N, C-alpha and C positions, 0 to 999 in steps of 0.2 A: 285548491287553494283555499286559504282563512278571508271569510269576507270581516279584517279587521281593518276598524278605519281609524284615522286620526289625522289630527290637523299638522302643518307644516312643521311648525315649530316642535313641535312632541317626538312627529314622528324621525324628525333628522336630529334631535339629540343622541335619541338612541341610538341609528342609523352611525353616529357619528364618533358620538363619544360613551356609549355605552363599552359594557365588558368588552364586548364582543365586534367594538362596532370599527370602525374603515379607520379611525386612530390612533385607535387602545391595540387591536390585533397583530401581532407579529407574523400571524398567518396570513392574514389580510392583505397586509401591505407591508412587506417586511423589509420594502426599500423606505418606509418613509414617504410624505409628500413628495418626495423629486424624485420618486418613480409615478409617479400619475401624472404628473404639472412642472412645467416649469417657469420658475421665478426669474427676477431681476437676479437673485442672488445667486442660479444655476445659471445663467446667460455667461456672466462675468463675474473675473475678481475685482473688476473697476468698481463694484453696487458693493462691496465689501469696505474699499479702501475710501469711496464716499462716505458712508456711513462712519468711519477712523478720523476721516477729516471733520465729521462733524461733532460727535465724541469730543474731539478734543480742542472744536471749538466753544464746546456747551462747557467744559471742564474749565477753561481759558477764563469766561462769562462768570464764570460760580466765584472761581477763587476760592476753591475748597478746597481739602486734601483728593483723599482717592475719590474717583468718578466711577460710580453703579454704569453700567451697561445691562439691561432689562433688555430684552429683545422674549418678546411676546407673538406665543407661536414658533415656538424655536423650530420646529421640526426634526432633524436629527444635530443638530446644533451649529450646519453648515455657516450662516450666519456671523455666528459668535467665533467661531474659529476664523477666516477670514479675519474678521473683525482686529483681534488679538494679535494677531500675524501686519499688520497694518497699523497697527496706533505707534504714534511719534515714537520714540527713546526716551524714559524718566514720566513716562503719565499710567499712572498706576491704576489700574481700571480694574473693578469688582464684577465679574459678569457673573449675568442672573438669563440662564433659558427656564422658560414660564412655557408647559410642555405637559400637557394629558399623561402621553405615552411616557414609558419607562425608559430611566435614561440609557441612551446608545453607547455598545463598548469603545474603550479608548479614547473619549474625550478626553479634554486639559482635564488635569484635577483640580482648575481656579477657578471655573465654572461652576458657580450653583444650578443644583438641578430643583424646579420645584413646578407645582403646579398653580399658583397662584403669584400674581407679581408681590413683590417685598412689598413692602410700607414703609413708608418714610424713609426713603433711599434720595439722596443729591446724583445727578445725572443727567442721563437720555435713556429713556424709553422707547424703541421702536416695534413696531407689530406691523412687519410686513406680509401683508395677503393674511389677517389673522381676522378681521370683522366682518370679514365675506363668506365666513365659517363658523359664527355666531350663528347659532337655529333662530329663520325668524318664521311667521307667521303668514301664509295666502289670501289674498282678500282679489273678489272677485265680484263683481256686477250683473248681475241678473235680469233679465228680462221688463224689469217693474224697475230698477233705476238702484234696487237696494245691495251694499256693498257685503254680499259675505263671508264668510271664512272658505278656504277651501281646504276639503279633507281628498286623505292619499288611503289609495291602500297600500299594508306595506309590502306584502307579497308581490308588485307588476306594479305599484308607481299609478293604479287609474285612481280617477281625484271624481269627486260630485262635491256640489255646494253643500255647504252645512248653515248653521245657525248665521242671524247677521251678524257683521261688529256693531259691537258696544264700548261705550265704557273710556278707558284712556290711550284702547286702539282705534276707537273710531277717533277720539281726538287729534291723534296722531295722523289719521289719513287728513283727514281736512286740514291743517295744519302744509302739511309739506306731500303730500303725494294725492290730490281733490280726484277723486273716482267718481264719472258720469255716464260713459256710456255702456251700455249692457255688451259685456264680453272685459270689458280693460280691466285689468290686473295689476297688483303692487308687492309689495315685499313690504311688510307691517316692522319698521325698523327701531320701533322702539325696547326691542331686548339687548339692539347695539349699542345705542343710544347711550344708554346705560350702562354696559359690559366696560364701551369708551370713557364715561366718567368716572368707573370706579379704577381702570384704569390710571387716568390721569390724577386723581385724589390720591392715586398712592404714591408720587412723590413729593418729599418734603419740598422742593426744588429743580431744578433744570427743566429739559426741551423732551416734550412726548411729541412722536409721528408716529403718523397711520398711512402708511402706503395700500392703495387698495383698487381696485374697480371701482371708479363712482359715477354718481350720477348727481345732479343739484334741481332744486326745484323747477320749473318751467321747462325744463329738458327730460324727463323723466318719460323712461322707455312705456310706452302704453299699453305693454304684457307682459311686463316683468320681463328677469332674466333668470330666474332657477334654472339652473341647470345642473349636469351630470359632469366628473369626469374618472376616465379610467385605464391606466397603463397609456398615458399622454393623449386618450380623445376622449372626445366628449361626446356622450352618452346619453339617454335620457333620464331624468332622473329619478330612481327605485329607492326607497327608504328603508333595503334591506342589509345595508351594512356594506353591499362591494361595490359602491362609488364612492367618491366626493362628492358633496353636494355645497351650490354655492349659489349665490347671488350677487350682484354691483350695490354699493354703496352708500346710500343715502351720508355722504360726507357732512353736506350740509348741517342736517338733523342733530348727526354727531358734535359739529362744534358750537351746534347752542347749546347742548347738553351738560359741559364738561365747566369745568372752573379753570380763568386765566384766560390769557390771552390769544385769539387762534386764529389761525391767516390756511388760506386753503391757495395750494398753486397743483401744478401739473408735474409731473418725474421727468420733462424733460426741462423746464425752467429750472428744479429744484437740483439736479447735479449738473446743468451747466453753472449756476451758483457756486457748486461746489467745486469745478474747473472740470467736468467730466462733458466736452463739447464735441467729440468724434471730427474735429479738425483732421483732414492729413497731411503726415508728415510733409514738409519741402521736399521738394526732388532736389535738391541740393543734396540732401542726407545721405540721398543712393547715391551719391556719387562718394563725398566723403567717406562716410561708413554701412554698406552697403548689410550691415547685422545688422545694427542699430536702425532703416531704415524698413527691415523688415519687420521688423516687433514694436513701429512704430504706428504699420499700416495695421496691423495683426491689432493692437489697441484700438488704436482708433476704428477698428469697423466692429469692434466688439462695445464700444461707444454712442456708435452710434445705430447701435440695437436697441443699447437703455434707454437713447431715448426720441426714437424713431416715432412721426406720428402713423399714426392710426396701430400701433401695437404698445412696447411699455413703455414709449414717450407720453402716454396717454394716459398713465395709470396716475388718480388724485391723490396728494400729499398733505393733511390736516396737520398743520403743525402747531401744538400747544405749549406757551411758554408757563410753567410754576416759577413765582416770584417766591423768596424765603419769606415766611412773616413776618412785617415789619418792613419792610426792601420795596415792598408797592408791585 
């Protein structure tokens, strides 16, 4: 076993996005992210339908020509495919899939596949469960009350405490995730703040939305949230490329670091506002049209899963509005 120790950010970057990393290797993850964890996109086509509605609303507010749809962390294009099937007739969409993995075979030829968000576009940028996979360093407080970087051994995920946290990372912890008690841990979210600011800044005008596992200052988890996923199961995080590595996102910190007017809500409220409520169909429909009742009941069940307390409905939604120059 090699004694190769690194900070978690450096180790996770290679494990997830290196040439043989979890998200790039067709051998390690031939099915893409969907083979290892279930997101709202995979739970129900209602999610794509809601995003299509949000895209149409954004296009109406912009009063522009073709509207861009930028899917950051596009996986295998599942959300883009669903949204394109659900957009209102007559709405001209230029879709972009932003992903480090190669373009999937059979993808709609209209979709532009790229490694970075396109700059200067107008429309909707949507990042569903992207920021939780932006690698971050982990800090832990030692017995003397000093926050230190946690180092990890690549081969087996063993950890040890490294040097004290200093500089911009220390300033971020002090502002967003203060640590004091020995054993307390935090994921230092500065790389995510910068990644989100870059994504929002790529828009000339429109709306940027990040949807993710989230927490806010005053309610941070005392021991952090870093974990792994493989084959649909939560596993011990080991940065050897064999599993997904993820940690919840300090969305309030991301909101403060990006341009434009920001708002925070949860998925339950956001989807309700977009017409996805989970309300059961009236029993009278069962008598009038049994087939329609069964279909409506199934749809209500899917909507209920997407908006459930203690489940997908608790996901954080961060919405950033970007006004065109000269329009406030």
